[in-house]
C-alpha positions in Angstrom: 31.0 34.0 121.3 33.4 34.5 118.5 34.0 32.1 115.7 37.2 30.4 114.6 38.5 29.2 111.4 41.2 26.7 111.3 43.3 26.6 108.2 45.3 23.6 107.5 48.1 23.5 105.0 49.2 20.2 103.5 52.2 19.8 101.9 53.0 16.8 99.3 56.2 15.9 98.2 57.8 12.6 96.6 60.0 10.9 98.6 62.8 8.8 96.6 64.0 5.8 98.7 67.5 4.8 98.3 66.0 1.4 97.1 65.3 2.7 93.8 61.3 1.9 93.8 60.4 5.0 92.4 62.8 4.6 89.7 60.7 1.7 88.7 61.0 -2.2 88.5 62.6 -3.4 85.3 61.4 -6.8 83.6 61.5 -8.4 79.8 58.0 -8.2 78.2 58.6 -11.7 77.7 60.3 -14.8 79.1 60.9 -16.6 75.7 61.8 -15.3 72.2 62.3 -17.7 69.2 63.9 -16.2 65.9 65.2 -17.7 62.7 68.7 -17.0 61.8 68.0 -15.4 58.9 66.2 -12.4 60.1 65.3 -9.5 57.4 67.3 -6.6 59.3 69.5 -9.0 61.6 68.3 -7.7 64.7 66.3 -9.4 67.9 64.1 -6.9 69.5 64.1 -7.0 73.3 61.4 -5.1 75.0 62.2 -3.9 78.6 59.3 -2.4 80.4 59.4 -0.1 83.7 56.7 -0.5 86.4 56.1 1.0 90.0 57.6 4.1 89.4 59.1 6.2 86.2 61.0 9.0 87.8 64.4 9.8 86.4 66.6 8.6 83.2 67.6 5.0 84.1 70.2 2.6 82.4 70.3 -1.0 81.9 72.3 -3.5 80.3 70.7 -6.6 78.4 73.4 -9.6 78.3 73.6 -12.7 76.4 74.9 -15.6 78.2 75.6 -19.3 76.8 78.2 -21.0 75.0 78.8 -19.9 71.6 77.1 -16.4 71.9 80.2 -14.9 70.3 79.9 -16.8 67.0 76.0 -15.9 66.8 76.0 -12.1 67.8 78.0 -9.0 67.2 78.1 -8.2 71.0 77.3 -9.7 74.0 75.6 -6.8 75.7 73.5 -3.9 74.7 73.0 -1.0 77.0 69.7 0.6 77.0 67.7 3.8 78.4 64.3 4.7 80.0 63.9 8.2 80.1 61.8 10.2 82.6 58.3 9.0 82.5 59.1 6.4 80.0 57.3 2.8 80.6 58.8 0.7 77.9 61.8 0.8 75.5 63.4 -1.7 72.9 67.0 -2.9 72.6 68.1 -4.7 69.5 70.3 -7.6 69.7 72.4 -8.0 66.3 72.5 -11.5 64.9 75.2 -13.1 62.7 73.9 -15.4 60.3 76.5 -17.6 59.8 76.6 -20.7 57.3 78.0 -23.1 59.9 75.8 -26.3 60.1 73.9 -26.2 63.5 71.0 -27.4 65.3 68.6 -25.1 67.1 70.5 -23.0 69.4 69.4 -21.5 73.1 71.0 -18.6 74.9 69.8 -17.1 78.3 69.5 -13.1 78.1 69.7 -11.5 81.5 68.7 -7.9 82.6 71.3 -6.1 84.7 71.0 -2.8 86.2 73.8 -0.6 87.6 74.3 -1.0 91.4 76.0 2.4 92.0 75.0 6.0 91.0 71.5 8.0 91.1 68.0 6.9 89.9 68.8 3.2 90.3 66.1 0.8 89.2 65.4 -2.5 90.6 64.8 -5.8 88.6 61.4 -7.2 88.1 60.0 -10.5 88.0 61.4 -11.0 84.6 64.7 -10.2 84.7 65.9 -13.3 82.3 64.6 -14.8 79.1 65.3 -17.8 76.7 66.4 -16.8 73.3 66.0 -19.6 70.6 67.7 -19.4 67.3 66.3 -21.8 64.9 68.5 -23.8 62.9 68.6 -22.5 59.0 71.9 -24.7 58.0 71.3 -28.5 57.9 74.0 -30.1 60.0 73.9 -33.3 57.9 73.8 -31.3 54.7 71.3 -31.4 52.0 71.5 -33.8 49.2 69.7 -33.2 45.8 70.0 -33.6 41.9 72.8 -31.4 40.0 70.1 -30.9 37.1 66.6 -30.7 37.2 65.9 -32.7 34.0 67.3 -35.8 32.4 66.0 -37.4 29.0 66.2 -41.1 28.3 65.3 -42.8 25.3 63.6 -45.8 26.6 64.0 -47.5 22.9 67.4 -47.4 23.1 69.4 -50.6 22.3 72.5 -51.8 24.2 72.9 -49.8 27.5 69.8 -48.7 29.1 71.5 -47.0 32.0 70.8 -43.4 32.9 73.5 -41.2 34.6 72.4 -39.1 37.5 74.4 -36.6 39.1 73.9 -35.6 42.9 75.2 -32.6 44.6 75.6 -32.2 48.5 75.5 -29.1 50.3 77.0 -28.4 54.0 
């Protein structure tokens, strides 16, 4: 007999489905963020991650929802990008430190992906988060003494009253 050798050639290729799975699933890194209105750089960092595929450049928006967001943020949305192979990025929301007396404020921040175009990602598990801005202006005002020190002579005869001046900040 004769000997036969069979060669098998395998071809591997990546299939990019129209559902965007190879472009990944985008999610927030957390579901809750609490910040002070007096941030050192005035920015709230929002981390967006990509899992399940990192093919291509993908864009997304971070949008702030809630009453009063126009008074507390420079913009209600920010656009971000993840480059080919990139699994995480940070988008900074610009916070306005106002002087209006207000209690803690809560906003819903949502992740929005495009619905048309190429390299479309899908939304992952954490596509919304709660952003709480802690109050830093007392809604009732702050009452205090106008001066730090008052000296009274207790041996004084006649009117032994001391006068205190109060101030109130709103």
